[in-house]
N, C-alpha and C positions, 0 to 999 in steps of 0.2 A: 584357444589362447590359454596360457598357463597363468594368467593374472600378472602379478607383479614380480614373480620369480624369474630369475635369469636362466634361460634355457641353455646357456653356454655358447659354444662356437657354432659354426655352420652345421646344419643338419642335426642340431641338438647334441652334438658331441661336447663333452665337458671341456671347459677351458683349463689350460694348465699354465703354469709359470714359464716365462721364456727360458728355453734351454732345458726344460724338464725332460723332454724325450730325446735329448741329444745323445750321441754316442759317448761312452765313457772316455775321458781324456780329451774330448773335443771342446775347444773354447767356445763360448757364446759369441757368435758373429753378428754384430749389430748392423752389418752392411746392408746394401740394397738388395731387394728381392725382385724377381722377374715379374713383369706385368703380364696380364692375360693376353694382351695383343702381341707382346714379345714372344710368349710361348706359342701362340698360334702361328706366327710367322716362322718360328723355328721348326714347327711341325710341317708347315708348307714346304720348307726347304728340304727337309728329310724326305718328304713324298716326292719332291722333284728329283732329288738324287737317286731315289729307288727307281723312279720311271726311266731316268736316263741310263742307269746302269743295267736296266733289264735289256736294253738294246745291245749290250755287250755280252749277253749270255750266249752260250753255244760257240759258234765259230765266227767271231766278228772279223770283218775285213778292215782294211786301212780306212775306208770311207766311213764305216761305223764309228771307228775310234776318233776320227777327225770331227764327226758330228757331235759326239759326246764332249770332246774337248771344247768345241766352239760354243756349245750351249751351257756347259758347266763353267767355263772361264770366259765370259763375254769380254770384249775389248773395252 
């Protein structure tokens, strides 16, 4: 422990003012940020799309394309 000193942000990184690391010309956006669960399900969706598109690699037939559409766009 470091006693009563503030270690900063996560993993001991120094805290900065909001918008301090923003791109030049970009306005500070006080809107909502993605939650960890939302990011996780986004990653799961990307993995699902990658696995489905892998079936279309090479020389897919009409059946392969139909399976891709049926699984990617469920009714």
